[in-house]
N, C-alpha and C positions, 0 to 999 in steps of 0.2 A: 504493499499500500504507501503510493507517494502523497506526501503532504503539497499542495500547491496554495497558491495564492487566493483571499478571497475573489478578487476580480477574476482570477481565471475557472474559479467554479462556476460564479455566476455565467460567466461566459459558455462554460459547458452545459450549464442545466437551460441557459437560453437557445441554445442551438437544437434542443428535443433529441440529442445524441446520448443522455445518461440513462443507464439502465441497473438495475440490482442494488437498489438502495438499503443499506443497512444500519440499522442502528448497535452499536454495540456496547457491553458494560465492562470497561477492563478492571477496574478495582471499585469497593464502594465511592460514592458520588463521584464518578469520572466515567462518563459516557464520551462516545466518539459516533461519529457516522461515518461513513465511506460511500462511494459509489462506482460504477464502473462506466469509462466514458469510450468512445470508439468511432473517430474520424474517418470520415472518406479513405478508404481502401488500407485501415490500419486495425491491426490487431487491442481487442480489450483489453483497457486498463484499469488497475482498481485505484483510486485517489479518495484523499480525506483533505480537512479545510485544516490548515496551517496558521498560526498567529503570523503577526508583523516581528516576533522574534524566531519565529522560526522552527517553533513546536507546536504540535498538533495541536488543535482546537478542542477543548475539554468544557464537556455541562457536568455540574455537581446535581441536575435536576434531570430526569428523562423528559420532562413535560415540557419544559424549557426547548430543548431539541427539539423536540415533535413539534411544537408551534414556532420555531425557526425555519425547520424545512417546511411546514404545510407555508406558514405566512410570504417568506420569500421566495420558496423555489415551486409552491403551489404540490409540494410530495404528499399524495394522500395514502399512497401503501409501501410497503417494503417489508424486510425481514428485520428480526432481531436475534441477536445473541448476549446470553446473558453472562458470558464468561469466555475471555481469550485471554491466552495468554500471552503476554508481551514480549 
């Protein structure tokens, strides 16, 4: 999973070429999301959002993350993973 900037995530979702959105609990109070993006003629790759400091953006409350995905990108469905090894 490759962390990318907010602008790049916005562009990926605006293109309509994103798929397989997942919400992942890494630790208690540490939730992230990932998605796949496949540009024309490319192989699908998995990405996540990074902060301005280059770290993976995490939410402490999954409800806030779900609201972010819905309001910003219109994500209405996806998968969730309750535990992932870092």
